[in-house]
C-alpha positions as CSV (number, residue, x, y, z in Angstrom):
1,M,-14.6,14.3,2.5
2,D,-15.9,11.2,3.6
3,S,-15.3,9.5,0.3
4,K,-11.4,10.6,0.7
5,R,-11.3,8.3,3.8
6,N,-12.5,5.2,2.1
7,E,-10.0,5.6,-1.1
8,K,-7.4,3.3,-1.3
9,S,-3.7,3.6,-1.9
10,T,-1.1,1.1,-3.3
11,F,2.6,1.3,-2.3
12,L,5.9,-0.6,-3.4
13,V,8.2,-1.0,-0.6
14,Q,12.1,-1.8,-1.6
15,I,14.2,-2.9,1.6
16,H,17.9,-2.3,0.3
17,F,19.4,-2.6,3.8
18,R,18.7,-4.1,7.2
19,Q,20.9,-2.0,9.8
20,K,20.8,-0.9,12.9
21,E,17.7,-3.3,14.2
22,T,15.6,-1.4,11.2
23,W,15.0,-1.1,7.4
24,Q,16.1,1.4,4.9
25,G,14.8,1.6,1.4
26,Q,12.2,3.3,-0.9
27,V,8.7,3.6,-1.0
28,T,6.4,4.3,-4.5
29,W,3.0,5.7,-3.9
30,A,1.7,4.1,-7.0
31,E,-1.3,6.5,-7.5
32,E,0.8,9.6,-7.7
33,N,4.2,8.0,-9.0
34,K,6.4,9.4,-6.5
35,T,9.2,7.4,-5.0
36,V,10.8,8.5,-1.3
37,S,13.7,7.1,0.4
38,F,13.2,6.2,4.0
39,R,15.7,5.4,6.8
40,S,13.8,3.2,9.2
41,A,10.4,1.1,9.6
42,L,9.0,4.3,11.6
43,E,9.8,6.5,8.8
44,L,8.4,4.2,6.3
45,L,5.1,4.1,8.5
46,R,4.8,7.8,8.8
47,L,5.5,8.5,5.1
48,I,2.6,5.9,4.2
49,D,0.0,7.5,7.0
50,E,1.1,11.0,5.8
51,A,0.2,9.9,2.3
52,G,-3.2,8.9,3.5
53,K,-3.8,12.2,5.1
54,S,-2.5,14.2,2.3
55,E,-5.8,15.7,0.6
56,G,-4.3,17.3,-2.3
57,R,-0.7,17.0,-1.2
58,T,2.2,15.0,-2.5
59,W,5.5,13.6,-1.6
60,A,7.7,16.9,-3.1
61,D,11.1,16.8,-1.4
62,G,11.7,13.4,-1.1
63,R,11.3,13.2,2.4
64,R,8.0,15.0,3.9
65,L,4.5,15.8,2.2
66,Q,4.3,19.9,1.7
67,Q,0.9,21.8,1.1
């Protein structure tokens, strides 16, 4: 379990628009080959944070991680 915390992940972030004082675009989790859209910089950070805590879950519905 401790080894999971030390693993690194790679994310490719594509910013498509800058509207309403934030970013919209897509993020790709390279190790899982999953791409999801985000509507704000905060949502982008949450997606990356959730991926780091996933422990076997993946980005399934294009928005959130599921078990």
